[in-house]
C-alpha positions as CSV (number, residue, x, y, z in Angstrom):
1,X,0.2,-0.2,-0.1
2,X,0.7,3.8,-0.7
3,X,1.7,6.3,1.9
4,X,-1.3,8.0,2.6
5,X,0.4,10.8,3.2
6,X,1.5,11.7,-0.3
7,X,-0.7,14.0,-2.4
8,X,-3.6,12.4,-4.9
9,X,-3.7,14.0,-8.0
10,X,-4.7,12.6,-11.8
11,X,-0.5,11.8,-12.4
12,X,-0.3,9.7,-9.2
13,X,-3.8,8.3,-9.9
14,X,-2.9,7.3,-13.5
15,X,0.5,6.0,-13.1
16,X,-0.7,3.4,-9.6
17,X,-3.5,1.7,-12.1
18,X,-1.1,1.9,-15.2
19,X,1.1,-0.2,-13.1
20,X,-1.8,-2.4,-11.4
21,X,-2.7,-3.7,-14.8
22,X,0.9,-4.2,-16.5
23,X,1.4,-6.7,-13.6
24,X,-2.3,-8.0,-13.4
25,X,-4.1,-6.7,-16.2
26,X,-6.8,-4.6,-17.0
27,X,-9.5,-6.8,-16.1
28,X,-8.5,-6.9,-12.2
29,X,-8.4,-2.7,-12.4
30,X,-11.2,-0.9,-10.3
31,X,-11.0,1.6,-8.5
32,X,-11.8,0.0,-5.0
33,X,-8.4,-2.0,-5.9
34,X,-7.0,0.9,-7.1
35,X,-7.9,2.8,-3.8
36,X,-6.3,0.3,-1.6
37,X,-3.1,0.4,-3.6
38,X,-3.3,4.2,-3.2
39,X,-4.4,3.6,0.7
40,X,-7.3,5.7,0.3
41,X,-11.1,5.4,-0.6
42,X,-12.3,4.4,-3.6
43,X,-15.3,7.3,-3.5
44,X,-11.6,9.8,-3.4
45,X,-10.5,8.3,-6.6
46,X,-13.5,10.3,-8.2
47,X,-13.0,13.6,-7.3
48,X,-10.2,13.4,-10.3
49,X,-11.5,10.5,-12.8
50,X,-15.5,11.0,-12.6
51,X,-15.1,6.7,-14.2
52,X,-12.9,3.9,-14.9
53,X,-13.3,4.7,-18.7
54,X,-11.8,8.3,-17.9
55,X,-9.2,6.5,-15.9
56,X,-7.9,4.9,-18.6
57,X,-7.8,7.8,-21.3
58,X,-5.9,9.0,-18.2
59,X,-3.1,5.9,-18.8
60,X,-3.2,6.0,-22.6
61,X,-2.2,10.0,-21.6
62,X,0.8,8.5,-19.9
63,X,1.7,5.6,-22.5
64,X,1.8,8.6,-25.4
65,X,3.8,10.7,-22.9
66,X,6.3,8.0,-22.7
67,X,6.4,7.9,-26.9
68,X,6.7,11.2,-26.6
69,X,9.4,11.7,-24.1
70,X,11.7,9.6,-26.4
71,X,11.0,11.4,-29.9
72,X,14.3,13.4,-30.8
73,X,13.8,16.7,-33.3
74,X,16.1,15.5,-35.7
75,X,16.5,13.8,-39.1
76,X,13.4,14.3,-41.5
77,X,10.1,14.7,-40.9
78,X,9.3,11.2,-42.6
79,X,11.7,9.9,-40.2
80,X,10.5,11.4,-37.4
81,X,7.1,9.5,-38.4
82,X,8.5,6.8,-38.3
83,X,10.3,6.5,-34.9
84,X,6.9,7.5,-33.2
85,X,5.1,4.7,-35.0
86,X,8.1,2.6,-33.7
87,X,7.0,4.3,-29.9
88,X,3.3,3.8,-30.4
89,X,4.7,-0.4,-31.0
90,X,6.9,-0.5,-28.7
91,X,3.9,0.4,-25.9
92,X,3.3,-3.4,-26.7
93,X,6.3,-4.5,-25.4
94,X,6.2,-2.5,-22.1
95,X,2.9,-2.0,-21.7
96,X,0.9,-5.3,-23.4
97,X,-2.8,-4.5,-21.3
98,X,-2.6,-0.8,-21.9
99,X,-1.7,-1.0,-25.7
100,X,-4.7,-3.1,-26.1
101,X,-6.8,-0.5,-24.3
102,X,-5.4,1.9,-26.5
103,X,-6.0,0.5,-29.5
104,X,-9.9,0.0,-28.4
105,X,-10.0,3.7,-27.5
106,X,-10.9,7.2,-29.0
107,X,-7.7,9.9,-29.3
108,X,-9.7,12.6,-27.5
109,X,-8.0,13.9,-24.3
110,X,-6.4,16.8,-24.9
111,X,-2.4,14.6,-24.3
112,X,-4.0,11.9,-27.1
113,X,-5.2,14.7,-29.7
114,X,-1.6,16.7,-29.6
115,X,0.0,14.1,-30.0
116,X,-2.6,12.9,-33.8
117,X,-2.0,17.1,-34.2
118,X,2.0,16.5,-34.6
119,X,2.0,13.1,-36.1
120,X,0.2,14.6,-38.9
121,X,1.6,17.6,-39.0
122,X,4.6,15.5,-39.8
123,X,3.6,14.2,-42.9
124,X,2.4,17.7,-43.9
125,X,6.2,19.0,-43.2
126,X,6.9,16.0,-45.6
127,X,4.9,17.6,-48.1
128,X,2.3,15.4,-48.1
129,X,-1.8,16.7,-48.8
130,X,-4.1,16.3,-46.0
131,X,-5.9,13.2,-48.1
132,X,-2.5,11.9,-48.5
133,X,-1.8,12.3,-44.6
134,X,-4.7,10.6,-43.8
135,X,-4.5,7.9,-45.6
136,X,-1.3,7.2,-44.7
137,X,-1.4,7.7,-41.3
138,X,-4.2,5.0,-41.3
139,X,-2.4,2.7,-43.4
140,X,0.8,2.8,-41.3
141,X,-1.5,3.1,-37.5
142,X,-3.3,0.0,-38.6
143,X,0.4,-2.3,-39.6
144,X,1.6,-0.7,-36.3
145,X,-1.4,-1.6,-34.4
146,X,-1.4,-5.1,-35.8
147,X,2.2,-5.9,-35.5
148,X,1.4,-5.0,-31.6
149,X,-1.3,-7.2,-31.2
150,X,0.6,-9.6,-32.9
151,X,3.2,-8.6,-30.5
152,X,1.3,-9.5,-26.9
153,X,-0.2,-12.4,-28.6
154,X,2.5,-14.5,-29.1
155,X,4.4,-13.6,-26.0
156,X,1.3,-13.7,-23.7
157,X,1.7,-16.8,-22.1
158,X,5.0,-18.4,-23.5
159,X,8.0,-16.5,-25.5
160,X,8.6,-19.8,-27.9
161,X,4.5,-20.3,-27.9
162,X,4.6,-19.9,-32.1
163,X,7.7,-22.0,-32.5
164,X,5.7,-24.8,-30.6
165,X,3.1,-24.2,-32.7
166,X,4.6,-24.4,-35.9
167,X,6.3,-27.4,-35.3
168,X,3.3,-29.3,-35.2
169,X,3.3,-28.6,-39.1
170,X,6.8,-29.5,-39.9
171,X,5.3,-31.8,-42.3
172,X,7.3,-31.0,-46.0
173,X,5.1,-33.6,-48.0
174,X,1.8,-32.2,-46.5
175,X,2.3,-28.7,-45.7
176,X,6.2,-27.6,-48.2
177,X,5.2,-24.1,-48.0
178,X,4.7,-23.4,-44.0
179,X,7.7,-26.0,-43.7
180,X,9.8,-23.6,-45.9
181,X,8.8,-21.1,-43.9
182,X,8.4,-21.4,-40.8
183,X,12.1,-20.1,-40.0
184,X,10.7,-16.9,-40.7
185,X,7.0,-17.3,-38.7
186,X,8.9,-17.6,-35.6
187,X,8.4,-15.3,-32.6
188,X,12.3,-13.8,-33.1
189,X,11.4,-12.8,-36.4
190,X,8.3,-10.7,-35.3
191,X,11.0,-7.3,-34.8
192,X,12.5,-7.7,-38.1
193,X,9.1,-8.5,-40.1
194,X,7.6,-4.8,-38.8
195,X,10.4,-3.1,-39.6
196,X,10.4,-4.5,-42.5
197,X,6.7,-3.8,-43.3
198,X,7.7,-0.5,-42.6
199,X,10.4,0.2,-44.8
200,X,8.2,-1.1,-47.5
201,X,5.3,1.3,-46.7
202,X,7.7,4.6,-46.4
203,X,9.4,3.4,-49.0
204,X,5.8,3.7,-51.1
205,X,4.9,7.4,-49.1
206,X,8.5,8.3,-50.5
207,X,8.0,7.3,-54.2
208,X,4.2,8.9,-54.1
209,X,6.6,12.5,-52.8
210,X,8.9,12.1,-55.5
211,X,8.6,14.4,-58.1
212,X,8.0,13.1,-61.5
213,X,10.3,14.2,-64.0
214,X,8.8,15.8,-67.3
215,X,8.6,13.9,-70.4
Protein backbone atom coordinates (compact mmCIF):
# COMPACT_ATOMS: atom_id res chain seq x y z
CA UNK A 1 0.00 0.00 0.00
CA UNK A 2 1.27 3.46 -0.85
CA UNK A 3 1.96 6.23 1.65
CA UNK A 4 -1.36 7.83 2.51
CA UNK A 5 0.37 11.16 3.05
CA UNK A 6 1.45 11.43 -0.58
CA UNK A 7 -0.62 14.00 -2.48
CA UNK A 8 -3.32 12.40 -4.59
CA UNK A 9 -3.57 13.76 -8.13
CA UNK A 10 -4.53 12.54 -11.60
CA UNK A 11 -0.98 11.63 -12.58
CA UNK A 12 -0.26 9.60 -9.46
CA UNK A 13 -3.57 7.76 -9.78
CA UNK A 14 -3.06 6.96 -13.47
CA UNK A 15 0.58 5.92 -12.96
CA UNK A 16 -0.45 3.55 -10.19
CA UNK A 17 -3.26 2.15 -12.34
CA UNK A 18 -0.81 1.57 -15.19
CA UNK A 19 1.56 -0.30 -12.88
CA UNK A 20 -1.36 -2.43 -11.66
CA UNK A 21 -2.52 -3.44 -15.12
CA UNK A 22 1.06 -4.12 -16.20
CA UNK A 23 1.25 -6.64 -13.38
CA UNK A 24 -2.29 -7.99 -13.16
CA UNK A 25 -4.07 -7.23 -16.44
CA UNK A 26 -6.73 -4.70 -17.20
CA UNK A 27 -9.60 -6.97 -16.12
CA UNK A 28 -8.29 -6.81 -12.57
CA UNK A 29 -8.35 -3.03 -12.43
CA UNK A 30 -11.13 -1.55 -10.31
CA UNK A 31 -11.55 1.69 -8.43
CA UNK A 32 -11.74 -0.27 -5.19
CA UNK A 33 -8.46 -2.12 -5.78
CA UNK A 34 -6.80 1.03 -7.03
CA UNK A 35 -7.91 2.92 -3.93
CA UNK A 36 -6.49 0.18 -1.71
CA UNK A 37 -3.17 0.36 -3.57
CA UNK A 38 -3.08 4.13 -3.10
CA UNK A 39 -4.16 3.96 0.53
CA UNK A 40 -7.42 5.84 0.03
CA UNK A 41 -11.11 5.09 -0.24
CA UNK A 42 -12.33 4.41 -3.78
CA UNK A 43 -14.63 7.43 -3.61
CA UNK A 44 -11.57 9.70 -3.34
CA UNK A 45 -10.59 8.68 -6.86
CA UNK A 46 -13.84 10.00 -8.29
CA UNK A 47 -12.76 13.54 -7.43
CA UNK A 48 -10.10 13.11 -10.14
CA UNK A 49 -11.69 10.64 -12.60
CA UNK A 50 -15.45 10.45 -13.08
CA UNK A 51 -15.37 6.78 -14.01
CA UNK A 52 -13.13 3.91 -15.12
CA UNK A 53 -13.36 4.96 -18.78
CA UNK A 54 -11.90 8.36 -17.92
CA UNK A 55 -9.17 6.63 -15.92
CA UNK A 56 -8.28 4.52 -18.96
CA UNK A 57 -8.02 7.74 -20.97
CA UNK A 58 -5.58 8.98 -18.32
CA UNK A 59 -3.49 5.83 -18.73
CA UNK A 60 -3.49 6.38 -22.49
CA UNK A 61 -2.12 9.87 -21.89
CA UNK A 62 0.73 8.45 -19.82
CA UNK A 63 1.86 5.92 -22.43
CA UNK A 64 1.63 8.54 -25.18
CA UNK A 65 3.75 10.88 -23.05
CA UNK A 66 6.26 8.04 -22.69
CA UNK A 67 6.46 7.78 -26.47
CA UNK A 68 6.81 11.55 -26.87
CA UNK A 69 9.61 11.65 -24.30
CA UNK A 70 11.73 9.32 -26.44
CA UNK A 71 11.33 11.31 -29.66
CA UNK A 72 14.01 13.70 -30.88
CA UNK A 73 13.60 16.60 -33.32
CA UNK A 74 16.45 15.52 -35.58
CA UNK A 75 16.01 13.97 -39.00
CA UNK A 76 13.50 14.43 -41.79
CA UNK A 77 9.77 14.67 -41.04
CA UNK A 78 9.28 11.13 -42.35
CA UNK A 79 12.12 9.80 -40.18
CA UNK A 80 10.48 11.42 -37.16
CA UNK A 81 7.10 9.95 -38.14
CA UNK A 82 8.71 6.54 -38.40
CA UNK A 83 10.18 6.86 -34.93
CA UNK A 84 6.76 7.84 -33.62
CA UNK A 85 5.16 4.67 -34.98
CA UNK A 86 8.06 2.62 -33.63
CA UNK A 87 7.38 4.19 -30.24
CA UNK A 88 3.69 3.29 -30.43
CA UNK A 89 4.54 -0.30 -31.24
CA UNK A 90 6.96 -0.39 -28.30
CA UNK A 91 4.01 0.20 -25.98
CA UNK A 92 2.92 -3.34 -26.87
CA UNK A 93 6.23 -4.62 -25.48
CA UNK A 94 6.45 -2.41 -22.38
CA UNK A 95 2.74 -2.20 -21.50
CA UNK A 96 0.89 -4.98 -23.36
CA UNK A 97 -2.36 -4.63 -21.43
CA UNK A 98 -2.38 -0.86 -21.81
CA UNK A 99 -1.65 -1.27 -25.52
CA UNK A 100 -4.73 -3.45 -26.03
CA UNK A 101 -6.80 -0.86 -24.19
CA UNK A 102 -5.26 1.97 -26.22
CA UNK A 103 -6.12 0.49 -29.61
CA UNK A 104 -9.78 0.21 -28.63
CA UNK A 105 -10.08 3.82 -27.44
CA UNK A 106 -10.54 7.07 -29.33
CA UNK A 107 -7.95 9.80 -29.01
CA UNK A 108 -10.07 12.43 -27.27
CA UNK A 109 -8.05 13.91 -24.42
CA UNK A 110 -5.96 17.06 -24.98
CA UNK A 111 -2.76 15.02 -24.64
CA UNK A 112 -3.90 12.40 -27.15
CA UNK A 113 -5.17 14.99 -29.62
CA UNK A 114 -1.88 16.90 -29.47
CA UNK A 115 -0.02 13.65 -30.17
CA UNK A 116 -2.32 12.96 -33.13
CA UNK A 117 -1.95 16.54 -34.40
CA UNK A 118 1.84 16.46 -34.23
CA UNK A 119 2.03 13.14 -36.08
CA UNK A 120 -0.23 14.37 -38.90
CA UNK A 121 1.83 17.56 -38.92
CA UNK A 122 4.93 15.54 -39.76
CA UNK A 123 3.23 14.18 -42.87
CA UNK A 124 2.19 17.70 -43.83
CA UNK A 125 5.73 18.95 -43.24
CA UNK A 126 6.99 16.22 -45.57
CA UNK A 127 4.86 17.72 -48.34
CA UNK A 128 1.75 15.55 -48.20
CA UNK A 129 -1.78 16.78 -48.78
CA UNK A 130 -4.44 16.35 -46.10
CA UNK A 131 -5.82 13.36 -48.03
CA UNK A 132 -2.40 11.74 -48.36
CA UNK A 133 -1.63 12.39 -44.70
CA UNK A 134 -4.88 10.75 -43.61
CA UNK A 135 -4.37 7.78 -45.93
CA UNK A 136 -0.80 7.05 -44.88
CA UNK A 137 -1.52 7.71 -41.23
CA UNK A 138 -4.34 5.17 -41.31
CA UNK A 139 -2.28 2.64 -43.25
CA UNK A 140 0.72 2.89 -40.93
CA UNK A 141 -1.39 3.02 -37.79
CA UNK A 142 -3.27 -0.10 -38.87
CA UNK A 143 0.00 -1.90 -39.57
CA UNK A 144 1.52 -0.78 -36.26
CA UNK A 145 -1.57 -1.83 -34.30
CA UNK A 146 -1.62 -5.22 -36.02
CA UNK A 147 2.08 -5.71 -35.32
CA UNK A 148 1.55 -4.74 -31.69
CA UNK A 149 -1.36 -7.13 -31.25
CA UNK A 150 0.72 -9.93 -32.80
CA UNK A 151 3.53 -9.07 -30.39
CA UNK A 152 1.20 -9.18 -27.38
CA UNK A 153 -0.47 -12.40 -28.50
CA UNK A 154 2.75 -14.22 -29.28
CA UNK A 155 4.37 -13.34 -25.95
CA UNK A 156 1.29 -13.55 -23.74
CA UNK A 157 1.89 -17.04 -22.38
CA UNK A 158 5.40 -18.06 -23.29
CA UNK A 159 8.13 -16.58 -25.48
CA UNK A 160 8.35 -19.71 -27.62
CA UNK A 161 4.61 -20.19 -28.12
CA UNK A 162 4.72 -19.73 -31.88
CA UNK A 163 7.65 -22.10 -32.50
CA UNK A 164 5.90 -24.84 -30.54
CA UNK A 165 2.73 -24.46 -32.60
CA UNK A 166 4.64 -24.31 -35.87
CA UNK A 167 6.52 -27.50 -35.11
CA UNK A 168 3.20 -29.33 -35.26
CA UNK A 169 3.14 -28.54 -38.99
CA UNK A 170 6.72 -29.52 -39.76
CA UNK A 171 5.56 -32.02 -42.34
CA UNK A 172 7.07 -30.99 -45.71
CA UNK A 173 5.16 -33.57 -47.71
CA UNK A 174 1.82 -32.28 -46.43
CA UNK A 175 2.63 -28.61 -45.78
CA UNK A 176 5.63 -27.70 -47.98
CA UNK A 177 5.04 -23.95 -47.88
CA UNK A 178 4.56 -23.79 -44.11
CA UNK A 179 7.68 -25.87 -43.59
CA UNK A 180 9.73 -23.63 -45.88
CA UNK A 181 8.49 -20.43 -44.18
CA UNK A 182 8.71 -21.80 -40.63
CA UNK A 183 12.12 -20.29 -39.74
CA UNK A 184 10.76 -16.83 -40.60
CA UNK A 185 7.46 -17.13 -38.74
CA UNK A 186 8.88 -17.57 -35.27
CA UNK A 187 8.41 -15.09 -32.44
CA UNK A 188 12.07 -14.15 -32.74
CA UNK A 189 11.35 -12.83 -36.24
CA UNK A 190 8.50 -10.48 -35.23
CA UNK A 191 10.74 -7.46 -34.82
CA UNK A 192 12.40 -7.93 -38.20
CA UNK A 193 9.05 -8.50 -39.92
CA UNK A 194 7.68 -5.28 -38.42
CA UNK A 195 10.65 -3.21 -39.57
CA UNK A 196 10.59 -4.79 -43.02
CA UNK A 197 6.92 -3.92 -43.36
CA UNK A 198 7.53 -0.33 -42.31
CA UNK A 199 10.38 -0.11 -44.83
CA UNK A 200 7.90 -1.05 -47.55
CA UNK A 201 5.27 1.46 -46.40
CA UNK A 202 7.69 4.36 -46.08
CA UNK A 203 9.29 3.52 -49.42
CA UNK A 204 5.85 3.72 -51.04
CA UNK A 205 5.22 7.05 -49.30
CA UNK A 206 8.57 8.46 -50.43
CA UNK A 207 7.91 7.31 -54.00
CA UNK A 208 4.55 9.08 -54.01
CA UNK A 209 6.17 12.30 -52.86
CA UNK A 210 9.01 12.12 -55.37
CA UNK A 211 8.42 14.61 -58.20
CA UNK A 212 7.89 13.00 -61.57
CA UNK A 213 10.38 13.83 -64.31
CA UNK A 214 9.00 15.80 -67.27
CA UNK A 215 8.61 13.74 -70.46
